[in-house]
C-alpha positions in Angstrom: 184.1 151.7 -60.2 181.8 150.2 -57.6 179.2 152.5 -56.2 179.3 153.5 -52.8 176.4 153.0 -50.1 175.5 156.6 -50.1 175.5 156.7 -53.8 173.4 153.5 -54.1 170.9 155.1 -51.4 170.3 158.1 -53.4 169.9 156.1 -56.7 167.2 154.3 -55.0 165.5 157.1 -53.4 165.7 159.0 -56.9 164.2 155.8 -58.8 161.3 155.3 -56.2 160.6 159.3 -56.2 160.3 158.9 -60.1 157.9 155.9 -59.9 155.5 157.8 -57.6 155.8 161.2 -59.3 154.9 159.3 -62.6 151.7 158.3 -61.1 149.5 161.4 -61.2 147.2 161.8 -58.3 145.0 165.0 -58.2 143.0 165.2 -55.0 139.6 165.4 -56.7 140.2 162.3 -58.9 139.4 159.3 -56.4 140.6 156.7 -59.1 143.9 158.5 -59.5 144.5 158.8 -55.9 143.9 154.7 -55.4 146.2 154.1 -58.0 148.7 156.4 -56.4 148.0 154.5 -53.1 148.9 151.2 -54.9 152.4 152.7 -55.8 153.1 153.9 -52.2 152.0 150.5 -50.7 154.4 148.8 -53.3 157.2 150.9 -52.4 156.4 150.5 -48.7 156.2 146.7 -49.0 159.6 146.6 -50.8 161.5 148.9 -48.1 159.4 147.9 -44.9 158.4 144.3 -45.8 155.0 144.8 -44.7 151.5 145.8 -46.2 149.8 148.9 -45.2 146.2 149.4 -43.9 144.0 150.8 -46.7 141.6 153.1 -45.2 139.0 154.5 -47.8 136.8 157.5 -46.5 134.2 159.0 -48.6 135.8 157.2 -51.9 139.5 158.6 -51.0 142.4 156.0 -50.2 144.6 156.7 -47.2 147.5 154.4 -46.1 148.7 153.4 -42.7 151.6 151.4 -41.2 151.5 150.4 -37.7 154.4 148.7 -35.9 153.5 147.6 -32.5 150.8 148.9 -30.2 150.2 152.5 -29.0 152.3 154.5 -31.6 154.6 157.2 -30.1 156.0 158.6 -33.3 153.9 159.5 -36.2 155.3 160.1 -39.8 152.6 162.2 -41.5 152.3 162.8 -45.2 150.0 162.7 -48.3 150.2 161.3 -51.8 147.7 163.6 -53.6 148.8 166.7 -55.5 147.3 170.0 -57.1 148.4 169.0 -60.5 145.6 167.7 -63.1 145.9 164.3 -65.1 148.1 165.2 -67.9 150.5 167.4 -66.2 153.5 165.2 -66.8 153.1 166.1 -70.6 153.6 169.8 -69.9 155.8 169.4 -66.9 157.8 166.1 -67.4 159.8 164.3 -64.9 163.6 164.9 -65.2 166.9 164.9 -63.2 169.3 167.4 -64.7 172.2 169.0 -63.1 171.3 167.6 -59.6 167.7 169.0 -59.7 164.8 166.5 -59.9 161.5 167.9 -61.3 158.1 166.9 -61.9 154.4 167.5 -60.7 154.0 167.1 -56.9 157.9 166.1 -56.5 158.3 168.7 -53.6 154.9 168.7 -52.4 155.0 166.0 -51.2 156.1 162.8 -53.1 159.7 163.0 -52.3 158.7 163.4 -48.7 156.3 160.3 -48.8 159.3 158.2 -50.0 161.8 159.6 -47.6 159.3 158.6 -44.8 159.4 154.9 -46.1 163.1 154.9 -46.3 163.6 156.4 -42.7 161.2 153.8 -41.3 163.3 151.1 -43.0 166.6 152.6 -41.5 165.0 153.1 -37.9 166.7 150.9 -35.2 163.6 150.1 -33.7 160.2 150.4 -35.3 158.0 149.2 -32.4 155.9 152.4 -31.5 156.0 153.9 -35.1 153.2 154.8 -37.3 153.3 156.2 -40.9 150.1 157.8 -42.3 149.8 158.7 -45.8 146.6 160.4 -46.8 145.0 161.2 -50.1 143.0 164.6 -49.7 145.5 167.1 -47.9 145.5 169.5 -51.0 141.9 170.2 -50.5 141.8 170.5 -46.7 141.8 166.9 -45.8 138.1 166.5 -45.5 138.0 162.8 -45.2 141.1 162.1 -43.5 141.2 164.8 -40.4 139.6 162.3 -38.0 142.0 159.5 -39.0 144.9 162.0 -38.6 143.7 163.1 -35.0 143.0 159.6 -34.0 146.3 158.1 -35.1 148.2 161.3 -33.5 146.5 160.9 -30.2 149.0 159.6 -27.4 152.1 160.2 -29.7 155.3 161.9 -28.4 156.0 163.6 -31.6 154.6 163.9 -35.2 157.1 164.5 -38.1 155.4 165.9 -41.1 157.0 165.4 -44.3 155.6 168.5 -46.1 158.0 170.7 -48.4 160.6 172.4 -46.3 160.9 176.2 -46.3 163.3 178.2 -48.0 166.9 176.7 -48.1 165.4 173.7 -46.5 164.3 175.3 -43.0 162.0 173.3 -40.8 158.6 174.9 -40.4 158.0 175.9 -36.8 155.0 177.9 -37.1 152.0 178.0 -39.6 149.2 180.2 -40.3 145.6 178.7 -39.8 143.7 177.8 -43.3 139.9 178.7 -43.6 138.1 177.9 -47.0 135.0 179.6 -48.0 132.6 179.2 -51.1 130.2 182.3 -51.8 127.4 181.6 -54.1 125.1 184.2 -55.7 121.6 183.7 -57.1 120.7 185.9 -59.8 118.0 185.8 -62.7 119.0 185.0 -66.3 118.1 187.5 -69.2 119.1 188.1 -72.7 122.2 190.2 -73.2 119.9 192.7 -75.2 117.5 193.1 -72.4 119.5 193.0 -69.4 117.0 195.0 -67.3 114.9 191.8 -67.0 117.7 190.0 -65.2 119.5 190.0 -62.2 123.4 189.9 -62.6 125.0 187.3 -60.4 128.4 187.8 -61.6 128.3 191.8 -61.1 127.0 191.0 -57.3 129.9 188.2 -57.0 132.4 191.1 -58.2 131.0 193.4 -55.5 131.4 190.7 -52.9 135.1 189.9 -53.9 135.8 193.6 -53.2 134.2 193.3 -49.8 135.8 190.2 -48.7 139.3 191.0 -50.1 139.1 194.4 -47.8 139.3 191.9 -44.9 142.8 191.3 -45.4 145.2 193.0 -42.6 148.8 193.4 -43.7 150.0 194.5 -40.3 148.6 191.2 -38.8 149.7 189.0 -41.4 146.2 188.1 -42.4 145.3 187.2 -46.1 142.1 186.9 -47.6 142.3 185.8 -51.2 139.4 185.3 -53.5 140.5 182.5 -55.7 138.3 180.4 -58.1 135.7 182.5 -59.8 132.7 181.1 -62.0 129.7 183.2 -63.4 127.2 182.7 -66.2 126.9 180.2 -69.2 126.9 182.0 -72.6 128.5 185.4 -73.7 125.0 187.0 -74.3 123.3 185.9 -71.2 123.0 187.7 -67.8 124.4 185.3 -65.2 122.0 183.6 -63.1 124.5 182.2 -60.9 128.0 182.9 -59.7 130.4 181.6 -57.1 133.8 182.6 -55.8 136.1 180.5 -53.6 138.1 182.5 -50.9 141.3 181.3 -49.0 142.1 182.9 -45.9 145.3 182.7 -43.8 146.0 184.2 -40.4 148.4 183.6 -37.6 146.0 183.5 -34.5 142.7 182.3 -33.4 141.3 185.7 -32.6 141.8 186.8 -36.1 140.6 183.7 -37.5 137.2 184.3 -35.9 137.3 188.0 -36.8 137.3 187.2 -40.5 135.1 184.1 -39.9 132.3 186.4 -38.5 132.8 189.0 -41.1 132.3 186.6 -44.0 129.3 185.0 -42.7 127.5 187.8 -40.7 124.5 189.5 -42.6 125.0 187.7 -45.6 121.9 186.6 -47.8 123.9 184.6 -50.0 124.9 181.1 -49.7 128.1 180.5 -48.0 129.8 177.2 -47.4 133.0 176.2 -45.7 134.8 177.8 -43.0 137.5 177.4 -40.6 139.8 174.2 -41.8 142.7 174.2 -39.6 144.0 175.8 -36.3 147.3 177.8 -36.6 150.5 175.8 -35.8 152.0 178.0 -33.2 155.9 177.9 -32.3 155.2 176.2 -28.7 154.2 173.2 -30.6 157.5 172.7 -32.4 160.2 174.0 -30.0 161.1 170.8 -28.2 161.4 168.8 -31.5 163.5 171.7 -33.1 165.9 171.6 -30.1 166.3 167.8 -30.7 166.5 168.1 -34.6 169.4 170.7 -34.0 171.1 168.4 -31.8 170.8 165.4 -33.9 171.8 167.3 -37.1 174.9 168.3 -35.2 175.7 164.9 -34.3 175.3 163.7 -38.0 177.6 166.7 -39.2 174.9 168.2 -41.1 175.5 171.6 -39.7 173.0 173.9 -38.0 169.4 174.0 -38.9 167.1 176.9 -39.6 163.4 177.4 -38.7 160.9 179.4 -40.5 157.2 180.6 -40.0 155.1 180.1 -43.0 151.7 181.0 -44.4 150.5 177.7 -45.6 148.8 175.2 -43.4 149.2 171.5 -43.3 148.0 168.5 -41.6 150.6 169.3 -38.9 148.2 172.1 -37.8 145.7 169.5 -36.9 148.3 167.5 -34.8 149.8 170.6 -33.2 146.0 171.6 -32.3 145.7 168.5 -30.2 148.8 169.6 -28.2 150.9 166.8 -30.0 154.4 167.7 -30.5 154.8 168.4 -34.5 157.8 169.0 -36.5 157.9 169.3 -40.1 160.0 170.7 -43.0 163.1 168.6 -42.5 164.9 170.1 -45.3 167.7 172.7 -44.9 170.4 173.6 -42.5 170.9 176.9 -40.6 170.2 178.7 -37.4 167.1 179.7 -35.5 166.7 183.1 -37.3 164.2 185.4 -35.8 161.9 183.0 -34.1 163.5 183.2 -30.7 162.0 182.2 -27.5 160.7 178.9 -28.5 159.3 176.7 -25.5 156.7 174.4 -24.4 155.3 171.5 -26.5 157.4 169.8 -29.0 156.8 169.7 -32.9 158.1 170.5 -36.2 156.8 170.7 -39.9 158.2 170.6 -43.3 160.5 167.6 -43.1 160.6 166.9 -47.0 163.8 167.6 -49.1 165.3 170.7 -50.0 163.7 172.3 -53.2 160.9 174.7 -54.0 158.3 175.7 -56.3 155.5 173.9 -54.7 152.3 174.0 -56.8 154.2 176.1 -59.6 155.9 175.6 -62.8 159.4 175.5 -61.3 158.6 172.8 -58.5 162.0 170.9 -57.8 163.8 169.1 -55.3 167.8 169.1 -54.8 168.9 165.5 -55.2 172.2 165.8 -53.1 170.0 166.7 -50.1 168.0 163.7 -50.1 170.3 161.3 -48.3 171.0 164.0 -45.6 167.4 164.7 -45.0 166.5 161.0 -44.7 169.2 160.2 -42.5 168.1 163.2 -40.1 164.7 161.9 -40.2 165.7 158.4 -39.2 167.8 159.9 -36.3 165.0 161.7 -35.0 162.6 158.6 -35.0 165.3 156.5 -33.2 165.9 159.6 -30.6 162.3 159.7 -29.8 161.5 156.2 -29.7 164.5 155.7 -27.2 163.0 158.0 -24.7 
């Protein structure tokens, strides 16, 4: 039996996603990220019939396609993941019962492929730009300026990050602040600890102090994460460090936590505020447009979500540019209400779940619908 055009499209989508997932690309491994960039470039060349610009900053490879002058629509994504080399051995790529699995498939290699297909299907490419960066998962240290420069002057930014539950678009995101607290002590043998200064014990104290800055009522989370101390089991630790992940809803709370972490400290503290919050008023216009487009395509009502995770869409929304992400599921606006002001959305990847976790997955049947929605959004904005 001859496959329908829709079936061919989904088969091609899945095949390209598989190719990209099988190329592991942890953010900290620049050689792996460069290999992944080669794969993305090849996929884009086949779909778009043009080469991307390769932008290497501090050893990290980013890709950019520009069609015409003065971009008005930016498709924004990343090809790096949190998964270390070798993860395919423990979390192999697979497609079973309509569910695609593999390291980084949902966050966000499926979204990268969807962006290429949507751009290929757009009726009018001049004014479109695609930016796929290689260090989003570690805070976009080398790519932030590139993202902001590419977004300036755009009417809309569509972020291909993982969608929220049920495929909801992400209309609001918390900020992200990242800190590293380092403690200096003095080493000594474990049988005479009084001669040392235990950096590990002091780090443990600081973990409790910092964690207490969280405020559940305000939705503020302060999470000590990666911790290291000492060298051997019978030596008083001469050094210790702990990373701290902070997420808040508004800038005032962001600065409250920042001052509390930094003030009065005699330890070395690096890092700080990484991304501003993405407020609902930066996504309302594009969400309304997406709702209209989805209805015209017969996709049903869209849902919106507020989420704790930050993305590169926080950068573009911070510039006052309409930003929309999480182009995943279908449903209503839920409890967000009162959307207005600047346009923008995030989370336009496929429908799935388990980002950064063992059960990371993408629902195959939703891929063509989500790609069609993105294509229609590109055409709608460029037609204005």
